[in-house]
N, C-alpha and C positions, 0 to 999 in steps of 0.2 A: 885520374876517372872522378867521375861524379860524387860527391858526398851527397846522401838523403836525406839527410836531415840538421846534421852539424857536424862541426869540425872535431877531430880527435887527436890528440898530441901522441905521436909515439916515441917519446924522447929515449933515446939509445944511450947517450952519453951519461946519463943521470942512474940509469940501470942497466949498466952492461952485465951486472953477474946475473942479471935476472934474463939476459936473451940468448942463454944457452940453452932454454927451452922452448927459446921460440919470441918473435916480438909480443911486446906488451903496451897496453892504453895506459897512462897513469894521469891522476889529476893533479891540481895543485898542492893537494897533501902530500903526495909523494915527491917534488920537486921545489927545493929551495928558489930557484928563479928558473924560469924559464925565457930564450931570448930566442926568435925566429928572425934568421936575416934571408933576403935574396936568394933560392936557390937550395933551401936547408929544409924546406917541405917537399917531400915527397910520395910518390904512391907505395901502398905497403908491400914491399916485396914476398912478401911469404914467409913463415916459418921456418924458423933455423938461417935466414937469410939476410940478418938486420947487420947491417955497419955499425961500427963506434962512431959517434962525430956527425950522425944524422938523425933527423925528425920524419917520422914518418906519419901518413894519415891514412885513415882506417873508417868503412863505412859502419851504418848496424850490421850489414850482414858480415862484415868482414870480424865486427868484433863479437857476436852472438858464437860463431865457429869457435874465434878465440877463446869463447867462457866456456864453452862447452869442452875444447881442449884441455882447460886449466892453465890456461897462459895468460890472461887476463888480471891484471891486480884491479883495477878499477877506471871506470870511464867517467868522464867529463865533457860538457861540451863547453864550447870556446866564453858565453859568457859567465861560465862558473870556473875558468881556470885559477884566478885569483880571490881564493876565499879570503875575508876578512878585510878586502880592499876595494873600495870604491870605482867603479870603472863605467867607462862607458861603451853600453852595450848595442852594437851597431845592427843586429838580428832586430832589435825591437826597437830602437829606434828608425831602421826604415820602416818595420812594420807600421810604426805611427804617420808615416807621409801618407801610406794607402789607405788609411783608414776611410768608410765612408759609412756614417752615422745616419741613423734614421733621420735625424731634424737638419741634415748640412749644416753643420756649426760652423764651419772654416769656411765655407759658401757667403753662409750669412756676413760673419765678421769680415771676410774681403768686401762685400758689397757696401756693407753698414760703412765700414771706418779702413777704407783701401791701405794695403802694405807701402811703405816710402823702404825701401830696403837702405840698412846705414852701414856702414864700413866697419863700426865697432861701437863699443860702450858708449861713448860721449859722441857729439854728433849737434850740429847748427842747423838750425833749420830759421824758413821767415815768416815772421810771424809780422799779418798783417791789419792794419789799422783804417786802410781807407784802399777802393781799388785802383788803381794808377793806369788801367789800360785803356778806359773808355772815355777820356778828358776831350774835352775840344777846347779854344780861345778862337777868339776874333781874328781875324786876318790883321787886322793894325797891332795886337798884341804882340805877333807873333814876329812882324819888320821889325828890324833891326832902324833906329834912326842912324843917319848920318855921324859918324865918328861916336858913336854911342853903343850898349851893347844887346844882348837880346837877352828881352825877359827869362828872371830864374824861378825854378821851381825845384821842390824838394821832395824826396821819395819821403814818405811818410810810415814805409814799414822799418820794421826792425830784424836785426839778426838775432836771433837767442841760438843760444847753448843748454843742451839739454840729454839727457842720458834715458839709456833706456832702463827700465824694471828687470831683474834675474826673478822670474815669476815660477814658482814650482810646488809640490809635494809629496813626499813620503808617505809609502805604504809599505807597513808589514806585511809577509807572509808566512804562515809557519811550513815549516818543510814537514812534519808530518802531516798535515791538511795540503799538499801538491802543493809545496812552495816553490820547488822544481821542475816541477810541468809546465813547459813552454806556454801552453793555452791560458792555463793561471795566470801564467804572466803576462801575456799578451792581453785577458780580460782587465787587468788593473791598469794595465796602461792605456788602453782604450775610454775606459771608466776615468782616469785622473787627465785624460790628456780632452776629453768631453769639457770634465769640470775648469779646467784653466780657459778653455775657449769661450764658454757658458760667462765666465765671470768678465773676459774681454767685452763680452758684446755687452754686459749688463754695464761694466764702465762705460764705454762709449756713448751708451745711452744717458747714463747719465750725466755725461759733460755735454754732449749736444743740449739735454734738456736746458741746462743750467745756463747757455751760451745762447741761446737760440730768443731771438725778439717774437713776444706772443702775438700772433694774430688773432683777432676778435673770436671767441669760441663759438660754435654753429651748432645749433639741436634739429640734427639730421632726422627726427621723428617728426618733424612740420610738414603737414602737408605740401608745402612749397617748397619744401630743401632741395637743393643741387648741390648734392656731395661734389661731384666733379667738377661742377664752376667752382668750389670753395677752394681744392685743392689747385685749379688751373691758375685760382689768384693770389696762392702761396707760391707758385711758380715763377711770375710775375713778379709781386713785388720783391721776392730775391733778387730778380736781373736788375728792379728800379733802386735799388741801394747797391746791388755789387759792381752791374755792368754786363752781364752776362745772366741770361737765368737758368733757374738752381738745371741741376740734371738728375738726381737724383729724388725721390721722392720713397717716404718709410711711413708706411700703415702699422698701426697699432692692431692688436688682436682683436680688441671693440671696437676700434673705427673701422674697422675691415666689417667686420658684422654688420655692424650701424649701416654703412654705404650700401650693402648688399641688400639689405631690410628696406632702404627707403627707397630703392627703385622695384623692390618687389610687392610694392605695395598694390592691392586689386585698384585700387581707383586711382591711380596715377596715370595720368591723361598725356604722358611724354618722357622720353628715358628711359624707359622701361628697361631695354635690352642690354644696358649699361650696367644691370648686375650680374650678369652672363659673362659678361667681359672677363677673360684673362688677363693677367699683369701686364704681358707684351703689350696686347689691345689697346688698355688704360695707357700705357705708358706710351704709345702712337698717339695716341689721345692728347695727351698734355705734352707731348713734346718732348719727354727729357728720356736719357737715357738706360732710365731704371725704375721700375714700382717694387719694391719690399715690401711684402705683406710679410710681417714678422708674426710668427707662429708660435716660435721658440718658447719654452717655458722653464721653469725652476721649482724646484721642491720647498715648497712654502712650509710645509708640514707633514709630519708624518705620512699623512692620507689624503692631502692634498696639494696640485701642482697651479703655480699664478704663473699668468702671462709675463712675462719679461715688458714688454711694452701692452699698455692697454688701451683705453680710449684716446690716443693723439695721431696726431699727422707732423711729421718734419720734410722739410722740403731746403735741401740746402746743395752746395756745390761739392764734389768729389770722382775723384778717376782714379783706376787703375793704372800703375805703371810712373807714377811720379817721382819726382827727386826730393828731395827735402827742400831743397829753396823753391819748388815751384809753386804756385797759386794755387791754393782750395781752403774748403771750412774746415775737414777733420783731415787727419792722416794717423795710421798705426805705424810707429817709427821702431822697424823690426831689425834684430842683429840676427844674422842666419850666421848662428857658430857653428863647431867642429860637429859634423853629423847632422846638421841641418837646422831650421825652424824651431823645431820639437827634438827636443833631447831624451833619452833616456839613459837612465844610470844602475846599476845594481851592484849589491854588494852581498856574497852568502857569505853567512856566520855559522855558527855551530848548529843552531837550531832555528834559523829565520832567515830569511833572505827582506834585503833592505832593495827597494826600488823608486828612484825619483824620478819624473816627468818635470821636466823644466822646461822655460823659454825667455830669451829676451825681447821684452816688446815694451812698448809704451801707448796710449792712444793719447792725441793732443787735439786740441780746436785751435789752429794755427788761424783762424779767423771768424771773427764775428759779423761781417758786413757780409749783409745775405742770407745770413740762416735765422729758416724760420719756424717756428710750432704752433699746432692749434689745437686743443680741445673739443673733444665732439662728446654731444652730451645726446640723450635721447628721452623724450618724455609727448 
């Protein structure tokens, strides 16, 4: 039968003496231990038909009927079966994977610093000091002389051992204020998930900024300013250093506004249509895979929110689906642990519910070659 909102255990072995009046639902407070084996969970057989040694399942309607008949001791959902013990909550973990927040934080993180999945908490990755793929030699340098050897070359990148960080946060909900209510728990999971994602975004931005080579700052308030030409120059500069042009451009909130303002100046004689371009159209113009206009904010005070990235532009190389040893400027190494990329743990105490949201991840600048940044001003 279909369970409407959660699974309820009817433990006949532990409560045989109570089954004389019909099947009952028991939570963890009524059981010393509860072990469910394949085939041991069955549909509710109806009152006065429970068998010893069989665990039954009941839905909300059946429990309500049992309650009215006086046959229910206490009911608990699967997330609360082990009071006082921290356990992985599959329902809340599954809920965390399907959240669509209004800022699209997961999408922003994946575009800014694409994930490279790792099979464990420790891993190895390629840290480049020089691009090796676009080299050339004079034919005479490649020709082996008679009785001689070919010219030698060395790989200048290095293999680095790394580890992901266990990132998480604990929240307590008072039972008297709805701590056992699923909607309250889901609201906490969504809030804390967003906190972790926003923190990973800020961390990636800080690492990119610290590692990037700075191109000359530009004043996009100047009448002769050409913002898209300046960005295209950064894409080219990445290619000149790396061997292939940047495929990702990140526009901070301030830079994005300055760009539109520059093209919307009434006296502008050319390029005014650029101000109304979508980011996809701009990406086509720049010949890159993605232009990320970063508008996400963080709480800077009780009454204000600041942009995660202000008047700056980044250009670099990063692609989704890469392995740890593949070439790129930045990666987010993430271990997909039991339950998913983001996990939710729950512990029900006497008066409070403890909820932990965590993941295993680390942002790494795997190569500084071709990583570019530019500060934008307006005057």
